[in-house]
C-alpha positions, -999 to +999 in steps of 0.1 A: +585-637+323+575-640+286+549-613+279+536-631+247+519-664+243+508-682+211+486-713+205+467-729+177+430-722+176+402-732+152+381-708+132+347-721+120+351-704+087+388-705+079+400-735+099+431-736+121+451-704+128+478-692+152+464-670+180+484-648+203+479-629+235+499-604+256+504-598+293+494-563+301+501-548+335+484-574+357+465-596+333+465-613+299+447-599+269+421-619+250+433-643+223+436-627+189+410-634+163+414-652+130+433-628+107+412-637+077+380-630+097+394-597+107+402-588+071+367-598+061+353-575+088+376-547+077+364-550+041+328-551+052+333-519+072+351-502+044+323-511+019+298-498+044+317-466+048+319-462+010+282-470+007+273-444+033+295-418+015+279-425-018+245-423-003+253-389+012+268-377-021+237-388-040+214-372-015+233-339-019+237-342-056+204-326-065+193-355-087+155-355-088+138-382-066+122-396-098+156-407-110+175-414-078+169-451-076+167-460-114+192-485-128+207-485-162+181-511-174+153-486-165+160-468-197+145-484-228+158-469-261+130-459-285+150-462-318+184-468-332+196-432-325+183-434-289+201-467-285+233-451-297+228-422-272+222-447-244+253-467-251+274-435-253+261-424-219+267-458-202+303-459-216+308-423-206+300-431-170+322-463-170+351-443-185+345-412-164+380-410-151+393-408-186+367-382-195+377-363-163+413-360-175+403-337-204+369-326-193+347-342-220+313-325-221+280-338-234+253-317-252+219-334-253+194-315-275+160-322-289+123-325-282+108-325-247+101-359-231+127-378-251+149-391-222+175-364-219+171-358-182+168-395-175+201-403-192+219-373-177+208-385-142+219-421-149+254-408-158+255-386-126+244-415-104+269-439-120+297-415-116+290-413-079+285-451-074+312-463-097+339-438-091+331-421-058+331-387-076+310-357-068+283-351-094+258-322-091+225-318-109+207-285-114+183-269-138+195-237-155+166-218-138+177-230-103+213-222-110+205-187-122+182-181-092+208-193-067+235-171-081+213-140-085+201-144-049+236-137-038+231-101-050+210-097-019+231-085+010+212-108+034+219-139+013+248-151+035+270-159+005+287-140-023+282-144-060+317-159-063+308-185-037+276-192-056+294-197-089+321-218-072+294-243-060+289-251-097+325-250-109+339-274-082+319-307-087+337-334-108+306-335-130+279-309-134+246-315-151+226-284-162+191-294-173+167-274-194+191-248-208+172-222-228+137-227-212+139-192-199+149-161-217+187-158-212+193-122-200+227-106-201+231-114-164+222-150-169+244-153-199+273-139-178+266-165-150+265-193-175+298-182-190+314-180-156+303-215-147+312-231-181+345-212-184+355-221-148+349-258-155+366-256-189+397-241-173+398-269-147+390-296-173+358-306-154+331-323-175+297-306-180+265-321-193+237-298-206+203-307-218+182-284-240+151-284-262+169-259-285+186-267-318+223-261-319+220-229-338+195-214-313+216-228-284+246-208-296+225-177-297+213-182-261+247-191-246+269-169-268+297-181-291+324-179-264+305-200-240+294-226-266+329-228-280+342-239-246+314-263-241+317-278-276+354-287-274+357-326-273+319-328-267+295-356-274+265-340-292+234-362-290+202-356-309+167-365-294+144-355-323+115-380-319+081-377-303+078-372-266+077-404-245+052-387-222+029-379-251+030-415-263+021-427-228-008-402-226-021-414-260-018-451-249-038-443-218-064-425-238-072-456-259-077-479-229-115-487-230-135-474-201-155-503-186-190-495-176-194-507-140-229-518-148-214-544-172-194-559-143-216-555-113-251-552-130-277-525-124-296-519-092-327-534-107-308-566-115-295-568-079-330-563-065-344-590-088-316-614-077-323-607-041-360-614-045-352-648-061 
């Protein structure tokens, strides 16, 4: 007895195809599906799995909710320098695999409210979505607090494990460097993180309101020297976008409701008529 049968069947999507079935134990199996349909389903399932993986990575990345769902077009450059910074950031994310080979860092420095956090989050998000890499976002304050919490015996993790959580990601964004006074302990933590990533050629992005000279003082020359190698240094030295928005809101005229709805006396007069 022949255990295999074939016949021509018709697929509503791809047309005619050769189907097969097998005799197993005491009965025949179902006829095979269209191979092209099966390939389409496999691709869909693969894309769904990759999408689910990206979603989980993004959710665990630490990227603030404000910036989680923003697209590249959500950033509107304010001037020619800002436009240059924006283009560098988009290209950096697109070419991230090349940047990962030599660990190209980015230093964004300048005034508050000028888009540094926004751009760094766009890069991190695109690195995850485009390249399926692990990007982690943190503020300097949160990083220091997490590592220093390990000094407590009840923390449940060691200081080395805490530092490693920042040296392992493919991309690390450290936001607001220099907001707090950098103690000797915090400077040591920063060096351990930057040096660990430097040795493994893993890119780091830092944002700061400090000028470069002051940043060197806060980080220390050894730390800054490692961070500065091959780095893109971007300046954000214009007025705060948030300040501009507040000023815009402040000049919006306040409409007297009486001009729209009238006074109580006018309503009463209208009702009497």
